[in-house]
PASETOR-667165 format. One record per residue (C-alpha): z, x, y; residue number from 1; residue in one letter. Coordinates in Angstrom, 1 decimal. Each point is the difference from the previous one (the first is absolute). Layout:
N
+--------+--------+--------+-----+---------+
!     c3 !     c1 !     c2 ! num ! residuo !
+--------+--------+--------+-----+---------+
!      Z !      X !      Y ! NUM !       A !
...
+--------+--------+--------+-----+---------+
//
This chain:
304
+--------+--------+--------+-----+---------+
!     c3 !     c1 !     c2 ! num ! residuo !
+--------+--------+--------+-----+---------+
!  -79.4 !  -49.8 !   69.5 !   1 !       M !
!    0.3 !    2.9 !    2.7 !   2 !       T !
!   -2.0 !    0.7 !    2.4 !   3 !       K !
!   -0.7 !    3.4 !   -2.1 !   4 !       A !
!   -0.9 !   -2.3 !   -2.4 !   5 !       Y !
!   -2.8 !   -1.6 !    2.6 !   6 !       V !
!   -1.2 !    3.4 !    1.2 !   7 !       S !
!   -0.9 !    0.9 !   -4.0 !   8 !       R !
!   -1.8 !   -3.2 !   -0.6 !   9 !       F !
!   -2.3 !    0.4 !    2.9 !  10 !       N !
!    0.0 !    3.6 !   -1.1 !  11 !       D !
!   -1.6 !   -1.2 !   -3.9 !  12 !       E !
!   -2.2 !   -2.4 !    1.8 !  13 !       L !
!   -1.8 !    2.8 !    1.7 !  14 !       K !
!    0.1 !    3.1 !   -2.7 !  15 !       K !
!   -1.2 !   -3.6 !   -2.5 !  16 !       L !
!   -3.0 !   -0.4 !    2.2 !  17 !       G !
!    1.1 !   -3.2 !    0.8 !  18 !       A !
!    0.5 !    0.2 !    4.1 !  19 !       E !
!   -2.7 !   -2.8 !    1.0 !  20 !       R !
!    2.4 !   -2.6 !   -2.0 !  21 !       I !
!    2.1 !   -1.4 !    3.0 !  22 !       Q !
!    3.3 !   -0.4 !   -1.3 !  23 !       V !
!    3.6 !    0.5 !    0.5 !  24 !       E !
!    3.7 !   -0.7 !   -0.9 !  25 !       L !
!    2.0 !   -2.2 !    1.9 !  26 !       V !
!    3.7 !   -0.4 !    0.5 !  27 !       K !
!    0.5 !   -3.8 !   -1.7 !  28 !       T !
!    3.9 !    0.0 !   -0.4 !  29 !       R !
!    3.6 !    1.3 !   -0.3 !  30 !       A !
!    2.0 !   -1.3 !   -3.0 !  31 !       T !
!    3.1 !    1.6 !   -0.6 !  32 !       K !
!   -0.1 !    3.8 !    1.5 !  33 !       G !
!   -3.9 !   -0.1 !   -1.3 !  34 !       A !
!   -3.4 !    0.1 !    2.2 !  35 !       V !
!   -2.7 !   -2.3 !   -2.0 !  36 !       L !
!   -4.0 !    0.8 !    0.8 !  37 !       H !
!   -2.9 !   -2.0 !   -0.6 !  38 !       Q !
!   -3.8 !    1.6 !   -0.5 !  39 !       L !
!   -1.7 !   -1.9 !    2.9 !  40 !       K !
!   -4.0 !    0.4 !    1.6 !  41 !       L !
!    0.0 !    1.9 !    3.4 !  42 !       K !
!   -1.2 !   -2.2 !    2.6 !  43 !       G !
!   -0.3 !   -3.4 !   -2.0 !  44 !       A !
!   -0.1 !   -2.8 !    1.9 !  45 !       Q !
!    1.8 !   -2.2 !   -1.9 !  46 !       K !
!    3.5 !    1.2 !   -1.6 !  47 !       Q !
!   -0.7 !   -2.1 !   -3.1 !  48 !       K !
!   -3.2 !    2.1 !   -1.0 !  49 !       V !
!    1.5 !    2.6 !   -2.9 !  50 !       S !
!   -2.1 !    3.1 !   -1.1 !  51 !       P !
!   -0.4 !   -1.6 !   -3.5 !  52 !       E !
!   -2.3 !   -2.9 !    1.7 !  53 !       S !
!   -1.9 !    2.8 !    1.7 !  54 !       V !
!   -0.2 !    3.1 !   -1.7 !  55 !       L !
!   -2.4 !    0.8 !   -3.1 !  56 !       S !
!    1.7 !    0.4 !   -3.3 !  57 !       E !
!   -0.6 !    4.0 !    0.9 !  58 !       G !
!    1.8 !   -0.2 !    3.3 !  59 !       E !
!    3.0 !   -1.5 !   -1.6 !  60 !       R !
!    0.3 !    3.2 !   -2.3 !  61 !       R !
!   -0.6 !    2.9 !    2.4 !  62 !       I !
!    2.7 !   -1.7 !    1.9 !  63 !       I !
!    2.3 !   -0.6 !   -3.0 !  64 !       S !
!   -0.7 !    3.8 !   -1.4 !  65 !       L !
!    1.0 !    0.8 !    3.7 !  66 !       A !
!    3.2 !   -1.6 !    0.1 !  67 !       A !
!    0.7 !    1.6 !   -3.3 !  68 !       F !
!   -0.7 !    3.8 !    0.9 !  69 !       L !
!    1.9 !   -0.6 !    3.2 !  70 !       A !
!    2.9 !   -0.7 !   -1.6 !  71 !       D !
!    0.7 !    2.1 !   -3.0 !  72 !       V !
!   -2.6 !    3.4 !    1.0 !  73 !       S !
!    2.4 !    2.1 !    2.3 !  74 !       D !
!    3.2 !   -1.1 !   -2.1 !  75 !       K !
!    1.3 !    3.3 !   -1.6 !  76 !       P !
!    0.2 !   -0.7 !   -4.0 !  77 !       I !
!   -2.6 !    1.8 !   -2.2 !  78 !       A !
!   -0.6 !   -3.4 !   -2.1 !  79 !       A !
!   -4.7 !   -0.1 !   -0.5 !  80 !       P !
!   -1.6 !   -2.3 !    1.7 !  81 !       F !
!   -2.2 !   -2.3 !   -2.6 !  82 !       I !
!   -2.8 !   -2.0 !    1.3 !  83 !       F !
!   -1.8 !   -2.8 !   -2.5 !  84 !       D !
!   -3.6 !   -0.6 !    1.8 !  85 !       D !
!    1.3 !    0.8 !    3.9 !  86 !       P !
!   -3.9 !   -0.7 !    1.0 !  87 !       I !
!   -0.4 !   -3.7 !   -1.4 !  88 !       S !
!   -1.8 !   -2.4 !    2.0 !  89 !       S !
!   -0.9 !    3.0 !    2.7 !  90 !       L !
!   -3.1 !    1.1 !    1.6 !  91 !       D !
!   -1.6 !    3.8 !   -0.4 !  92 !       H !
!    2.0 !    0.7 !    3.3 !  93 !       D !
!    3.3 !   -0.8 !   -0.7 !  94 !       F !
!   -0.3 !    1.5 !   -3.9 !  95 !       E !
!   -0.9 !    3.6 !    1.6 !  96 !       W !
!    3.0 !   -0.6 !    2.9 !  97 !       H !
!    2.5 !   -1.0 !   -3.3 !  98 !       V !
!   -1.5 !    3.0 !   -1.8 !  99 !       A !
!    0.7 !    2.3 !    2.8 ! 100 !       N !
!    3.5 !   -1.8 !    0.5 ! 101 !       R !
!    1.2 !    0.9 !   -3.7 ! 102 !       L !
!   -1.4 !    3.9 !    0.0 ! 103 !       V !
!    2.4 !    0.3 !    3.1 ! 104 !       Q !
!    3.0 !   -1.8 !   -2.0 ! 105 !       L !
!   -1.1 !    2.8 !   -2.7 ! 106 !       A !
!    0.7 !    2.8 !    2.0 ! 107 !       T !
!    4.0 !   -0.9 !   -0.1 ! 108 !       K !
!    0.3 !   -2.5 !   -2.7 ! 109 !       R !
!   -1.5 !   -0.4 !   -3.8 ! 110 !       Q !
!   -2.5 !   -3.4 !    0.6 ! 111 !       V !
!   -1.3 !   -1.4 !   -3.3 ! 112 !       L !
!   -3.3 !   -2.2 !    0.3 ! 113 !       I !
!   -1.0 !   -3.0 !   -2.9 ! 114 !       F !
!   -3.6 !   -0.7 !    1.3 ! 115 !       T !
!   -3.2 !   -1.9 !   -1.6 ! 116 !       H !
!   -1.9 !    1.0 !    3.0 ! 117 !       R !
!   -2.5 !    3.2 !   -0.4 ! 118 !       L !
!   -0.3 !   -0.4 !    4.1 ! 119 !       S !
!    3.8 !    0.8 !   -0.1 ! 120 !       L !
!   -0.2 !    2.8 !   -1.9 ! 121 !       Y !
!   -2.9 !    1.3 !    1.4 ! 122 !       G !
!    1.7 !    0.1 !    3.8 ! 123 !       A !
!    3.1 !    1.7 !   -1.4 ! 124 !       L !
!   -2.1 !    2.6 !   -1.3 ! 125 !       E !
!   -1.5 !    0.7 !    2.7 ! 126 !       D !
!    3.2 !    0.1 !    2.3 ! 127 !       V !
!    2.1 !    2.2 !   -2.1 ! 128 !       A !
!   -3.1 !    2.3 !   -0.3 ! 129 !       K !
!    0.3 !   -0.2 !    3.7 ! 130 !       K !
!    3.8 !    1.5 !   -0.2 ! 131 !       M !
!   -1.6 !    3.4 !   -1.2 ! 132 !       G !
!   -1.4 !    1.1 !   -3.9 ! 133 !       D !
!    3.9 !    1.2 !   -0.5 ! 134 !       K !
!    1.8 !   -2.9 !    0.9 ! 135 !       W !
!   -2.8 !   -2.1 !   -1.8 ! 136 !       K !
!    0.7 !    1.8 !   -3.0 ! 137 !       K !
!    3.9 !   -0.2 !   -0.4 ! 138 !       D !
!    0.7 !   -3.1 !    1.3 ! 139 !       Q !
!   -3.2 !   -2.5 !   -0.6 ! 140 !       F !
!    0.0 !   -1.5 !   -3.7 ! 141 !       S !
!   -2.4 !   -2.2 !   -1.1 ! 142 !       Q !
!    0.6 !   -2.2 !   -3.7 ! 143 !       I !
!   -1.9 !   -2.7 !   -1.6 ! 144 !       C !
!    1.6 !   -2.5 !   -2.1 ! 145 !       I !
!   -0.4 !   -2.6 !   -1.7 ! 146 !       E !
!    1.3 !   -2.8 !   -2.4 ! 147 !       K !
!    0.3 !    0.9 !   -3.6 ! 148 !       Y !
!    1.9 !   -2.9 !   -2.7 ! 149 !       E !
!    1.4 !   -2.2 !    2.6 ! 150 !       G !
!    1.4 !    3.7 !    1.8 ! 151 !       V !
!   -1.0 !    0.3 !    3.5 ! 152 !       S !
!   -0.4 !    3.6 !    1.5 ! 153 !       G !
!   -1.2 !    1.7 !   -3.5 ! 154 !       Q !
!   -1.7 !    3.6 !    1.6 ! 155 !       P !
!   -3.8 !    0.2 !   -0.3 ! 156 !       V !
!   -1.6 !    3.1 !   -1.0 ! 157 !       N !
!    0.4 !    1.7 !    3.4 ! 158 !       Q !
!   -2.4 !    3.3 !   -1.0 ! 159 !       A !
!   -3.0 !   -2.3 !   -0.5 ! 160 !       V !
!    1.2 !   -2.1 !    2.7 ! 161 !       W !
!    0.3 !    2.0 !    3.1 ! 162 !       N !
!   -0.6 !    4.0 !   -1.5 ! 163 !       A !
!   -3.0 !    1.3 !    1.1 ! 164 !       K !
!   -3.9 !   -0.9 !   -1.0 ! 165 !       T !
!    0.1 !    2.8 !   -2.2 ! 166 !       E !
!    3.6 !    0.0 !   -1.4 ! 167 !       T !
!   -0.4 !   -2.8 !   -1.0 ! 168 !       A !
!   -3.4 !    0.1 !   -1.6 ! 169 !       N !
!    1.9 !    2.8 !   -2.2 ! 170 !       N !
!    2.6 !   -2.2 !   -0.4 ! 171 !       I !
!   -2.3 !   -2.8 !   -1.4 ! 172 !       L !
!   -1.9 !    2.8 !   -2.5 ! 173 !       I !
!    3.2 !    1.0 !   -1.4 ! 174 !       E !
!    1.2 !   -3.8 !   -0.5 ! 175 !       R !
!   -3.2 !   -0.4 !   -1.6 ! 176 !       L !
!    0.6 !    3.3 !   -2.6 ! 177 !       H !
!    3.6 !   -1.7 !   -0.9 ! 178 !       Q !
!   -1.8 !   -3.6 !   -0.8 ! 179 !       A !
!   -3.1 !    1.8 !   -1.7 ! 180 !       K !
!    3.0 !    1.8 !   -1.9 ! 181 !       K !
!    2.4 !   -3.3 !   -0.2 ! 182 !       T !
!   -3.3 !   -1.8 !   -1.6 ! 183 !       G !
!   -0.8 !    2.8 !   -2.6 ! 184 !       Q !
!    3.8 !   -0.6 !   -1.5 ! 185 !       E !
!    0.5 !   -3.9 !    0.5 ! 186 !       Y !
!   -3.4 !   -1.3 !    0.1 ! 187 !       G !
!   -2.4 !   -2.0 !    2.3 ! 188 !       A !
!    1.8 !   -2.4 !    1.5 ! 189 !       D !
!    2.8 !    2.5 !    1.0 ! 190 !       S !
!   -2.7 !    1.7 !    1.9 ! 191 !       Y !
!   -1.2 !   -2.9 !    1.8 ! 192 !       K !
!    2.9 !   -1.1 !    1.2 ! 193 !       A !
!    0.1 !    3.5 !    1.7 ! 194 !       L !
!   -3.3 !    0.2 !    1.0 ! 195 !       A !
!    0.1 !   -3.5 !    1.9 ! 196 !       Q !
!    2.7 !    1.5 !    2.5 ! 197 !       G !
!   -1.8 !    3.3 !    0.3 ! 198 !       I !
!   -3.2 !   -2.2 !    0.6 ! 199 !       C !
!    2.0 !   -1.8 !    2.6 ! 200 !       S !
!    1.2 !    2.8 !    1.9 ! 201 !       D !
!   -3.4 !    1.6 !    0.1 ! 202 !       F !
!   -0.8 !   -2.6 !    1.4 ! 203 !       R !
!    2.4 !    0.1 !    3.0 ! 204 !       K !
!   -0.7 !    3.5 !    0.2 ! 205 !       L !
!   -3.6 !   -0.7 !    0.5 ! 206 !       L !
!    1.2 !   -2.2 !    3.2 ! 207 !       E !
!    1.8 !    2.7 !    1.6 ! 208 !       R !
!   -2.3 !    2.5 !   -0.5 ! 209 !       T !
!   -3.1 !   -1.8 !    2.3 ! 210 !       V !
!    2.8 !    0.5 !    2.5 ! 211 !       E !
!    1.4 !    3.3 !   -0.7 ! 212 !       E !
!   -2.7 !    2.0 !   -1.3 ! 213 !       D !
!   -3.4 !   -1.9 !    0.9 ! 214 !       L !
!    1.0 !   -1.1 !    3.5 ! 215 !       L !
!    2.6 !    2.5 !    0.9 ! 216 !       F !
!    2.7 !   -2.2 !    0.6 ! 217 !       E !
!   -1.8 !   -0.7 !    3.8 ! 218 !       I !
!    0.4 !   -3.7 !   -1.3 ! 219 !       V !
!    2.9 !   -1.7 !   -2.1 ! 220 !       R !
!    0.6 !   -3.4 !   -1.0 ! 221 !       R !
!    4.0 !    0.4 !    1.0 ! 222 !       H !
!   -0.7 !    2.2 !    3.0 ! 223 !       R !
!   -0.3 !   -2.1 !    3.4 ! 224 !       K !
!   -1.9 !    1.8 !    1.7 ! 225 !       S !
!   -3.2 !    2.9 !   -0.9 ! 226 !       V !
!    0.8 !    3.5 !    0.1 ! 227 !       T !
!   -2.9 !    2.5 !   -0.1 ! 228 !       T !
!    2.0 !    3.2 !    1.0 ! 229 !       D !
!   -3.5 !    1.6 !    0.8 ! 230 !       N !
!   -0.6 !   -0.9 !   -3.7 ! 231 !       K !
!   -3.0 !   -2.3 !    0.8 ! 232 !       L !
!   -2.5 !    3.4 !   -0.8 ! 233 !       A !
!    0.4 !    0.1 !   -3.8 ! 234 !       A !
!   -1.0 !   -4.1 !   -0.6 ! 235 !       L !
!   -3.6 !    1.6 !    0.4 ! 236 !       H !
!   -0.1 !    1.8 !   -3.5 ! 237 !       V !
!    0.8 !   -3.5 !   -1.8 ! 238 !       I !
!   -3.0 !   -0.9 !   -1.7 ! 239 !       N !
!   -2.1 !   -2.9 !   -2.2 ! 240 !       P !
!    1.4 !    2.0 !   -3.2 ! 241 !       S !
!    3.6 !    0.5 !    1.1 ! 242 !       D !
!    0.0 !   -4.0 !    1.3 ! 243 !       C !
!   -2.0 !   -0.8 !   -4.0 ! 244 !       S !
!    2.7 !    1.3 !   -2.2 ! 245 !       L !
!    2.8 !   -1.2 !    2.0 ! 246 !       I !
!   -1.5 !   -3.5 !    0.1 ! 247 !       D !
!   -0.6 !    0.1 !   -3.9 ! 248 !       G !
!    3.6 !    1.3 !   -0.7 ! 249 !       L !
!    1.6 !   -2.6 !    1.9 ! 250 !       M !
!   -2.1 !   -2.8 !   -1.3 ! 251 !       T !
!    1.0 !    1.4 !   -3.3 ! 252 !       K !
!    3.7 !    0.1 !    0.3 ! 253 !       Y !
!    0.7 !   -3.3 !    2.2 ! 254 !       S !
!   -0.2 !   -2.2 !   -2.8 ! 255 !       F !
!    3.5 !    1.4 !   -1.4 ! 256 !       Y !
!    1.3 !   -0.8 !    3.4 ! 257 !       E !
!   -1.2 !   -3.6 !   -0.5 ! 258 !       H !
!    1.3 !   -2.9 !   -3.4 ! 259 !       S !
!   -2.3 !    0.2 !   -2.9 ! 260 !       Q !
!   -2.0 !   -2.8 !   -0.9 ! 261 !       S !
!    1.4 !   -0.7 !   -3.6 ! 262 !       Q !
!   -3.2 !   -0.4 !   -1.7 ! 263 !       E !
!   -1.2 !    3.1 !    0.5 ! 264 !       Q !
!    2.1 !    1.8 !    1.8 ! 265 !       P !
!   -0.9 !    4.2 !    1.3 ! 266 !       T !
!    0.1 !    2.5 !   -3.1 ! 267 !       S !
!    2.5 !    2.9 !    1.3 ! 268 !       I !
!   -2.6 !    3.5 !    0.0 ! 269 !       P !
!    0.6 !    2.3 !   -2.6 ! 270 !       N !
!    1.8 !    3.1 !    0.3 ! 271 !       P !
!   -3.3 !    1.8 !    0.8 ! 272 !       E !
!   -1.6 !   -2.2 !    2.8 ! 273 !       E !
!    3.5 !   -0.4 !    1.6 ! 274 !       L !
!    0.6 !    3.7 !    0.1 ! 275 !       S !
!   -4.2 !    0.7 !    1.1 ! 276 !       T !
!    0.8 !   -2.7 !    3.5 ! 277 !       D !
!    3.3 !    1.5 !    0.7 ! 278 !       L !
!   -1.6 !    3.6 !   -0.5 ! 279 !       E !
!   -3.4 !   -0.8 !    2.1 ! 280 !       L !
!    2.4 !   -1.2 !    2.9 ! 281 !       L !
!    2.0 !    3.2 !    0.4 ! 282 !       K !
!   -3.6 !    1.9 !   -0.5 ! 283 !       S !
!   -1.1 !   -1.7 !    3.2 ! 284 !       W !
!    3.2 !    0.3 !    2.2 ! 285 !       R !
!   -0.6 !    3.4 !   -0.9 ! 286 !       R !
!   -3.1 !   -0.2 !    0.9 ! 287 !       D !
!    0.4 !   -2.2 !    3.0 ! 288 !       F !
!    2.8 !    1.9 !    1.7 ! 289 !       V !
!   -2.2 !    2.6 !    0.2 ! 290 !       D !
!   -2.7 !   -1.1 !    1.4 ! 291 !       R !
!    2.1 !   -1.5 !    2.7 ! 292 !       R !
!    1.8 !    3.3 !    0.2 ! 293 !       R !
!   -3.2 !    1.8 !    1.0 ! 294 !       K !
!   -1.4 !   -2.8 !    2.3 ! 295 !       A !
!    3.6 !    0.3 !    2.3 ! 296 !       L !
!   -0.3 !    4.0 !    0.2 ! 297 !       S !
!   -3.7 !   -0.2 !    0.7 ! 298 !       D !
!    1.0 !   -2.2 !    2.9 ! 299 !       V !
!    2.9 !    2.0 !    0.8 ! 300 !       L !
!   -2.8 !    3.2 !   -0.1 ! 301 !       T !
!   -2.3 !   -1.9 !    2.0 ! 302 !       F !
!    2.3 !   -0.9 !    2.9 ! 303 !       N !
!    1.1 !    3.9 !    0.5 ! 304 !       K !
+--------+--------+--------+-----+---------+
//
């Protein structure tokens, strides 16, 4: 344990937003030429009071992360960093600082992050965006994985999961065409097996449609802040018919994201019905985006 390490440790605490956590590395003893240190609370009245008896689980985690980064972040090796849910037990402020620190690390080394938390997903996306559109496009990649047949890490269909809503809509329409052909060749059960997945992904697309199209990405569930970006003027184009259409489709396709009753399961819509709904959403989006674009243009003209 060197003075340089202690300095790096304190620096990491600052970068992780943990300056308020009053801890320090204190020399305890020396043995066989090695100086041993211990983490202690600053200003503790009783020397036997240990940090783990006072600090929360989240505070202990952020200290551990600072100690780890102080040890390895500046080492001249090319190995990537791998983090598994680094924000577990952390509050939103710590989570935001961790996201910033991880993106900083990614400017020098490859950083792989596994998480179940959409909030970290959104925070990393926001921080990467601040690095510039080109950096985000070239260096930042998001992949959804799942467990299948006992094997973890199976990639989900990324195009539907994180493509633009218009592109995802078209992908589902193409998947329906393929499902219909499969049904014609192999029977109804083959069609239903594929259509079930389309219905489930359609429900997820509708959720994204609310965030990205209807609310213009001003409010997103996995983002810490509300980001207006001069977009508020476009919200007045939302009318009751828009809400009715989205509500109706959300209600209809929510069944496919939940367990079904064995006595009376929800039937899979036939190809014509599913096609009608997919095309309806596509047509609505095109009309709504045109209305929104015109509204923003009118506001810009008015301001001039």
